[in-house]
C-alpha positions as CSV (number, residue, x, y, z in Angstrom):
1,M,109.1,123.6,118.7
2,T,107.8,120.1,119.5
3,R,104.3,119.2,120.4
4,L,102.6,115.9,121.0
5,T,98.6,116.3,120.5
6,V,96.3,113.5,121.7
7,L,93.8,112.8,118.9
8,G,92.0,109.9,120.8
9,S,92.8,107.9,124.1
10,C,90.1,105.0,124.2
11,G,90.7,101.5,123.6
12,A,88.2,99.1,121.6
13,W,85.7,101.7,120.9
14,P,85.2,105.4,121.6
15,E,83.4,106.8,124.7
16,P,80.8,109.5,123.8
17,G,82.8,112.6,123.0
18,R,86.3,110.8,122.7
19,A,87.8,108.9,120.0
20,C,90.2,105.8,119.8
21,T,93.9,105.8,120.1
22,G,95.7,108.5,117.9
23,F,98.5,111.1,118.4
24,L,100.2,113.9,116.3
25,L,103.7,114.6,116.9
26,S,104.9,117.9,115.3
27,H,108.6,118.9,115.4
28,N,110.0,121.8,113.6
29,G,107.1,121.8,111.1
30,F,107.1,118.2,110.5
31,N,103.9,116.3,111.3
32,F,104.2,112.7,112.2
33,V,100.8,110.8,112.9
34,I,101.0,107.8,115.3
35,D,97.8,105.5,115.0
36,L,94.5,106.7,113.8
37,G,91.7,104.8,115.5
38,Y,87.9,105.4,115.3
39,G,87.2,109.1,115.3
40,T,90.6,110.5,115.2
41,A,90.5,111.7,111.5
42,S,88.4,114.8,112.1
43,R,90.4,115.7,115.1
44,L,93.5,115.4,113.1
45,L,92.1,117.8,110.5
46,T,91.4,120.3,113.2
47,H,95.2,120.7,113.9
48,T,96.5,120.3,110.4
49,A,95.4,119.9,106.9
50,A,95.9,116.5,105.3
51,R,98.5,118.0,102.9
52,D,100.7,119.0,105.8
53,V,100.9,115.4,107.2
54,D,104.3,114.2,106.6
55,A,104.4,110.6,107.6
56,V,102.1,108.1,109.4
57,V,102.9,105.1,111.5
58,I,100.3,102.5,112.5
59,T,101.4,100.0,115.2
60,H,99.1,97.2,114.3
61,E,96.0,96.2,112.5
62,H,93.1,96.4,115.1
63,P,90.6,99.1,113.9
64,D,90.8,101.0,117.1
65,H,94.3,102.0,116.0
66,M,93.9,102.1,112.2
67,A,90.2,102.7,111.2
68,D,90.7,106.2,110.3
69,L,93.7,105.8,108.1
70,S,91.2,105.2,105.4
71,A,89.6,108.8,106.0
72,L,93.1,110.3,105.8
73,G,93.9,108.3,102.6
74,R,90.8,109.7,101.0
75,A,91.7,113.2,102.2
76,W,95.2,112.9,100.8
77,H,94.0,111.5,97.4
78,Y,91.3,114.0,96.8
79,T,93.2,117.1,98.1
80,V,96.7,116.3,97.4
81,Q,96.9,113.8,94.4
82,A,93.8,115.1,92.6
83,P,94.7,116.7,89.3
84,P,95.4,120.5,89.6
85,T,92.3,122.6,88.9
86,P,92.5,124.9,85.9
87,T,92.4,128.0,88.2
88,D,95.6,126.8,90.0
89,P,97.6,124.7,87.7
90,G,100.8,125.0,89.7
91,E,99.2,123.4,93.0
92,G,100.3,120.0,92.3
93,A,103.8,120.9,91.3
94,R,104.2,122.9,94.5
95,H,103.5,119.7,96.4
96,G,106.1,117.6,94.3
97,Q,103.9,115.7,92.0
98,T,103.0,115.4,88.2
99,A,100.3,113.7,86.4
100,S,102.4,110.5,86.0
101,R,104.1,110.7,89.5
102,P,101.6,111.3,92.3
103,L,102.7,112.3,95.7
104,L,102.6,109.3,98.2
105,L,102.3,109.7,101.8
106,P,104.8,107.7,103.9
107,L,103.2,105.0,105.9
108,F,105.0,102.6,108.2
109,C,102.7,99.7,109.3
110,T,102.2,95.8,109.3
111,T,101.1,93.8,106.5
112,G,97.9,93.1,108.4
113,T,97.1,96.8,108.5
114,L,97.6,97.1,104.7
115,R,95.2,94.1,104.1
116,R,92.5,95.7,106.2
117,L,93.1,98.9,104.3
118,E,92.8,97.1,101.0
119,A,89.6,95.5,102.1
120,T,88.1,98.8,103.2
121,E,88.6,100.6,99.9
122,P,90.7,98.7,97.1
123,H,90.2,101.4,94.6
124,P,92.3,103.6,94.5
125,H,94.6,101.0,95.9
126,P,96.3,102.0,99.2
127,T,99.8,101.6,97.6
128,T,98.9,104.4,95.1
129,I,98.2,106.7,98.0
130,F,100.7,105.7,100.5
131,D,104.4,104.8,100.3
132,V,104.2,101.7,102.5
133,R,107.0,100.4,104.6
134,D,106.7,97.1,106.5
135,L,107.5,97.6,110.3
136,S,108.5,94.1,110.2
137,S,111.6,94.8,108.4
138,G,112.9,96.3,111.6
139,P,114.2,94.4,114.7
140,Q,111.9,91.5,115.8
141,L,111.1,90.2,119.3
142,H,112.3,86.6,119.5
143,P,111.0,84.3,122.2
144,A,114.6,83.4,123.2
145,Q,115.5,87.1,123.5
146,E,112.5,87.9,125.4
147,D,112.8,84.9,127.9
148,S,116.5,85.9,128.8
149,A,115.3,89.1,130.4
150,T,111.7,89.8,130.8
151,Q,108.9,90.7,133.1
152,G,107.0,87.8,132.1
153,P,107.0,84.9,129.5
154,S,107.6,85.5,125.9
155,T,104.1,86.2,124.2
156,A,105.5,87.4,120.9
157,P,102.9,86.4,118.0
158,E,104.0,84.7,115.0
159,R,104.0,87.0,112.0
160,S,102.0,85.5,109.2
161,T,102.5,86.7,105.6
162,A,99.5,84.8,104.1
163,P,96.6,86.8,103.1
164,E,93.5,86.7,105.3
165,H,90.0,86.0,104.2
166,G,91.1,85.4,100.5
167,A,92.5,89.1,100.2
168,T,94.5,89.6,97.1
169,R,97.6,92.0,97.0
170,E,98.4,94.1,94.1
171,P,102.2,94.3,93.3
172,G,104.0,96.3,95.9
173,A,101.1,95.9,98.4
174,A,103.0,94.7,101.2
175,Q,106.4,93.8,102.6
176,G,107.8,97.1,102.0
177,L,107.9,96.6,98.2
178,S,106.6,100.3,97.8
179,A,110.2,101.4,98.3
180,A,110.7,100.4,94.8
181,R,107.8,102.5,93.6
182,Q,108.4,105.9,92.4
183,R,107.7,108.8,94.8
184,G,107.0,112.3,94.2
185,A,107.9,113.4,97.7
186,A,111.0,115.4,98.5
187,L,111.1,113.3,101.9
188,E,113.8,110.6,101.8
189,L,113.1,107.5,103.7
190,G,116.3,105.5,104.2
191,A,116.9,102.4,106.0
192,T,119.9,103.4,108.4
193,P,121.0,100.3,110.2
194,E,124.3,102.1,110.9
195,H,122.3,104.5,113.3
196,G,120.8,101.7,115.0
197,A,118.1,101.9,117.7
198,A,117.8,102.3,121.5
199,Q,120.0,100.0,123.6
200,G,121.2,98.2,120.3
201,L,117.8,97.0,119.3
202,G,118.4,97.1,115.6
203,S,118.1,99.2,112.3
204,G,115.6,102.0,111.8
205,W,114.4,104.5,109.3
206,D,115.4,108.2,108.8
207,V,112.1,110.0,108.3
208,G,112.4,113.7,108.1
209,P,113.9,114.9,111.3
210,F,113.4,111.7,113.1
211,Q,114.8,108.2,113.3
212,L,112.0,105.7,113.6
213,T,112.7,102.5,115.4
214,A,110.1,99.6,115.6
215,V,110.1,96.4,117.8
216,L,107.7,93.7,117.8
217,L,105.9,93.4,121.1
218,P,103.5,90.8,122.5
219,H,99.7,91.3,121.4
220,H,96.9,89.3,119.8
221,V,98.3,90.4,116.5
222,P,101.6,91.8,115.3
223,N,102.2,95.1,117.1
224,H,105.1,97.1,116.9
225,G,106.2,99.7,119.6
226,V,107.9,102.6,118.1
227,R,110.5,105.1,119.2
228,L,110.9,108.5,117.3
229,S,114.1,110.3,118.1
230,A,115.5,113.6,116.8
231,P,118.6,115.6,118.4
232,G,117.6,116.3,121.9
233,L,114.3,114.5,121.7
234,S,112.9,110.9,122.1
235,V,109.2,109.9,122.2
236,V,108.3,106.0,122.5
237,Y,104.9,104.5,122.1
238,S,104.0,100.9,123.0
239,G,101.0,100.4,120.8
240,D,99.1,97.6,122.5
241,C,101.3,95.0,124.3
242,G,101.8,92.8,127.3
243,P,104.6,93.2,129.7
244,S,107.7,93.0,127.8
245,R,111.5,93.6,128.5
246,L,111.8,94.7,124.9
247,L,109.4,97.8,125.7
248,V,111.7,98.8,128.6
249,E,114.7,98.8,126.2
250,L,113.0,100.6,123.7
251,A,111.9,103.3,126.1
252,R,115.4,103.5,127.8
253,G,116.0,107.2,128.7
254,A,113.0,108.6,126.5
255,D,111.7,112.0,127.2
256,L,108.2,110.6,126.9
257,L,106.7,107.1,127.0
258,I,103.1,106.8,125.7
259,C,102.0,103.5,127.1
260,E,98.9,101.5,127.0
261,A,97.1,100.9,130.2
262,T,94.0,99.0,129.3
263,L,93.7,97.2,132.7
264,Q,93.7,98.1,136.5
265,G,94.4,96.4,139.6
266,E,96.0,92.8,139.7
267,P,97.3,91.6,136.4
268,P,95.2,88.7,135.1
269,A,96.6,85.3,135.9
270,D,96.0,83.9,132.4
271,E,98.9,83.6,129.9
272,P,100.1,84.8,127.5
273,R,99.8,88.6,128.5
274,Q,98.5,90.7,125.6
275,L,97.8,93.9,127.6
276,M,99.1,95.9,130.5
277,T,97.9,97.2,133.7
278,A,98.6,100.8,134.5
279,A,100.9,99.6,137.4
280,E,102.8,97.7,134.8
281,A,103.0,100.6,132.6
282,G,104.6,102.6,135.6
283,R,106.9,99.9,136.3
284,A,108.3,100.0,132.7
285,A,108.6,103.6,132.9
286,A,110.5,103.6,136.1
287,E,112.9,100.9,134.8
288,A,113.4,102.6,131.7
289,K,114.1,105.8,133.5
290,V,111.7,108.0,131.1
291,G,111.0,111.6,131.7
292,T,107.1,111.5,131.6
293,L,104.6,108.8,131.3
294,L,101.5,109.2,129.2
295,L,98.8,106.6,129.8
296,T,96.5,105.8,127.0
297,H,94.2,103.1,125.6
298,F,91.6,103.2,128.3
299,W,89.1,100.7,128.4
300,P,85.7,102.5,127.8
301,G,84.0,103.6,131.2
302,T,87.5,103.2,133.2
303,D,88.1,105.8,135.9
304,R,91.3,107.2,134.7
305,A,92.1,108.7,138.0
306,V,92.6,105.3,139.4
307,S,94.8,104.3,136.4
308,V,97.0,107.4,137.1
309,A,97.2,106.7,140.9
310,E,98.3,103.0,140.1
311,A,101.0,104.2,137.8
312,R,102.2,106.8,140.2
313,A,102.6,104.3,142.8
314,E,105.3,102.7,140.5
315,F,106.8,105.5,138.7
316,P,108.3,108.7,140.6
317,G,108.1,111.0,137.5
318,D,105.3,112.8,136.0
319,V,102.2,110.6,135.0
320,L,99.4,111.9,132.8
321,A,96.3,110.5,131.4
322,A,95.8,110.9,127.7
323,D,92.8,113.1,127.0
324,E,91.4,114.4,123.7
325,G,93.0,117.6,122.5
326,L,95.7,117.4,125.3
327,T,98.9,119.2,124.0
328,L,102.3,118.5,125.6
329,A,105.3,120.7,124.8
330,L,108.4,118.8,124.6
């Protein structure tokens, strides 16, 4: 059985009673968390315990997509990695850890996300909680590639590897170096370029039952659209991005496209474009021939019915607005 649960749907900051962007994709008992913005951690934990989260992907470093990753890290550290209590000495062993080999939670993210996580709480260091994989080690969006077939000019941000604001990194803190760290998890995370991605976009990772593919898409900071594929199932999530041909190719034939729709009405004239209108999300879904379009990342105060109507004018399939607690059977 496969379910997608909406943990949060707002962009920038959460409206009262809502949360920022976050999703839980559950497939055959495997729980994959996709973004964890403001207010999503408590909603996540109403659906699954921290110890039952199997992997996390964070598309980019903006806090409305990753702020509550710190909360999940704390819950993991104190409930999963904490030494077994004398009353239940086998608890840690049952979850694949020993005193010298704590279980790490697989995390796919950008280097900027990791730096922000380090700044939030450097001790325990994030790489002692998470097994970090750098999304930038997947296929990249290059200006020439985007200009050759795009909905608009290339807006791919340059990826910086320099620390921000004097942040320091402990060994293995970024660039996927945690792959060399010992892991207690039974989960194998192997790079699998031979499997490839949608429409030849490049290599990905095997993560439990899923193949994860990540593609750099245009935004204010490095943002990766992601595709999670399993036999008979494909879910694509844009993160935050401007119109991009690479998003269309990533989403090609997907069962579900979760697409940011921050804006309404006519697209802004200024370039480069870093966010999408609901109509542009609909056009991307139509060109990619996806099954269902789920709009998300609504600016606080937005009339979501207007966004859905604008997307439906461009896409003949099912169009839904993300809503906290909404669960889709896939």
